[in-house]
N, C-alpha and C positions, 0 to 999 in steps of 0.2 A: 639311396635316398625315396624320400616318398616325396613327392609334391602334389598339393591339391589342385584339384581341376576346380576353381568356382564358376567358371562358365561367362567370365566378363568381355564384353564386346571390346573392340580397338587394340589397340597395338599394346596397352599395358594389359592387359590381361593377365592375370598371375598363373601362367600355364606353363612357364619355364624360369630356371635358376635365374636367368637374365634379370628378369624381372622383380626378383627379388633379393638380389646382391646390393643394394644399397643399403638394405638391412642387415646384411649378414658379415662374418668377418671366415674366409673361408683360407684355409691350410689345407696341406696334403694329410690326407684321413682326420679331420676336423673341420667340422660346422658350425659356429657359434653364433646368438645373435647379438648385435651391436646393442648393449643397452639405449634407453631411449631411444633409437633411430625409429621411426614411424615413415612407413611406405604409403604411397597414392598411385592409385589405378583406379583407372574409368570413373572417378570423379569419388571415388570412396579411399576410405584410410583402412589400415592393418597396422596393429601390434604384431610382433614375430617371435615366438618363442621356439628353441632349438631343442628337443629332448632327443638325447643318444639312444639307441636300441641294442640294451647290451646282447651279448651272447646267449643262447637258450644253456640253463644247469646241463642237461644232457650234454651237450658239447662239450660243457666244461670240464666235466666230470671226465667222459671221452678222453679228452687231450692228457688228464693227467697219465691214465694208462699207455696211451700211444707215446708219450713222451712232451716233453717240451714243447709249447707254441704260443704265441703270443697272445695275452689275455684283452679283453678292450670289448667294444662296442661294434656292431656290423653296419651299423647306419643310422640316421637320425630321421627323426618327425618332426617337421616344421607347422607347428602350430599358429593358426592365422586368426586374431580374434577383430573382428570387424566392431572400430572404434569412431565409424561416420559421425554419428551422431553427437559423442564426446569433442571429437576434432571441432566439427561444427561448432558448437556451442563456445568451445575454447576460442576461437577466430572471430565469434561474433563479442564474446567480452574483451578479446583483445582491440578489436576495432571500438569497441563501446569505451574502453580504458582510452583509445587514442583522441579520439572525439570528446570525451571530458577533461582531457588533458588540454587541449585546443581550448576548448571553453575556460579552462580556467585560466591559461595564457592570457587570452582576450580580455577577461575579468579583470585580472591584475593589471593587465595596460592601461584598462580603461579609469581603473583605482586610481593608476598613476596619474594617469590624464587629469581626471578631474583634481586629484591634489595638487598638481602641478597649476591649474588654473585657478585654485582657491589661493596658490599661494605665491604667484608670480604675477606681473603685469603685463599684458599681451603683447602690448604695443614695444616695448622696452626690453621684454625678457629678463627683467632684474626685478625682486621681491617686492610684493605690495604692501599697503599698507596693513590687510587684515592679519600677513603673517609677521607684522612688528611686534606684538605683544612678548608671542611666545617665545621670539628670537631674543629680545630684551631678556626676558625673564631668566632665560636659560645664561643668558653672559652675566648678569649681575649676582646670580647665585654661584657663580663659577669665581666671579670677581669677590663675592664677598668671603669665601673661602681662604682664599691667596692672599686676600687684603691689596686688592687693585682696584684701579678706577677703572670706569665705561664712560666715555664719550661720547654725544650724539651731537654728529653736524647737520643743520639743514640747510641745504642750497637752495638758490632759486634763479632760476636764468633771468637774467635782465632784461626788460622790454620784450618778453617774449611773445606780446599781443603785438607789439608791433611788427616783432618778424612774421608772423602769420597775418600780417593787413598787408605787408608788402607784398611776401612769397608765395601767400596762398597754405593752408591747411595741412596739403601733402608735405610741402618743405619743411612745414612747423613738425609734423611728425618725423620726419627725416633728423632734425635737429636733436628731438627728443631721444631716439635711437642712439645716436653718435653719441649725445652727453651722457648717456648711460652706459656705453664703451667706455667713453673716456673715462669715467669714475672707475669702472671696473678696473681698465689700466693702471691708475693712480694708488690704487687699493691693494691689500694683501688678500689671500684667500679665505682670512678668518674673519677679515672687516667687510659686511655685508651690505651690500649698496639697495636700497627700497626706493620706489617712487612712489611720493605720498600722495600725488593726487596733481594734475596739471602741469607744470613746470618746475615741482618741486619736487625735491629728493633727499634723502638722508642717508649718510654713511655712519656706521656705527664702531667705534674704536675700543676693543674689548681690553687693551694692555696699554693705556697711552694715558699720560698726563694733560691737562685741558690746555698747557703750553707747546708740548710736543703735538699734539692734536692741530693746536692752531697754526704753529711753522708749518705742517704737510698740507695743511688746507692753504693756506697762503701760496705756498709752491704750486699748488694744482692749479690757482687762481693765476700764477703767471704762466703755467705751461698750459693754458686754454686758450690763449692769446694768440699762440703760435701752431694750435693742434692742426695735424694734417687735414681732418675731416671737414675742413671749412673749402667750398668751393670758390675758386676767383669771382662767379658770380654773385656771389655775397656782397650786401652793400655794406656789410658793418660786421667787425668782430664782435663774435659770443662772449660774452663776461657772466659772471656769477657774483651773488651776493651770499655770505654765509654767515649763520650765528650757532655758537657752541654753547653745551651745556654739560655739565661733570654731575655723572654719579658716585657717590650719594649728596656731596656738596653742594648741589645747585637742586637736589630735590630726590626724595627717597624714593618715586614712583615714577612709572613712564608719564603720565600726564604730567605731573610735575615739571620732569626733565626736557618735557618737549614744549613747555609754556615756559621754560627761560630759553630755550633756544628759540624759540619763534620770537621772544621780544627781543632778542639781540640781533635775528636776522634783521627784522623791522627796522632796528636803529641803523643798522649798517645800510641799508637799502635808504632810509630816509637821510642819512649823511651823504650820499652822493652815486651808493650803488658801487658794485667792482671793489668790494672790501670785505673785511673778515672782522666779524665781532666776537671775540671771546670773554667780553667782561660787561 
């Protein structure tokens, strides 16, 4: 074997076969470089190539006259190529790529956070009014292709101002959050819940008749009076009034549908509250 003496200080100096072993495949009578294996010594990096030393031609010719003799190499030359600059650049690029990926993940998370802030109410975590037009358009397009109806139900918590006056705004916020959870518990995943503003909420039923949706909302009204989130210290039970409208019979646009639902909601409140008006 021929070993290079590169004169590197420290315990990893390339002056012995042991230092080169990670990049070599050594078998009896053979030394081969492991493809793609790079070694590090004294903060420098090397690629290794193993070149066999063939027997001299005179020795080979002489063996023919003296009798059979094994052919092959008499040793191996190990060529070390200093690739420190290349390796360092590769590692810098790898670190830069990892940093870019972290920045991309941060940017993606920020975009998701901004999108959520734009579409969801920060207090109740249900959708807000800004997201309503896009969701409504998607629902009516799908319903139009499949000859279905879309029902919109507007909910208004009865006497919510009185609740705030009696218990304070913190308790009022708690009621809004709990009411939003109640609506989500009472609806299916494909029936989105929105907080329209103040104590007013909206539920969209993308595959229901006005009559069927009216029965469901009435069942929700009855369930609210026994809802578990109301506390023993609450001075009165929560109730709501609701007005329903149906696309396309009660309006071809979101504005028209909302106007009809709002008019029916107002009629339900004028009739004494705690009731559902679908006609």
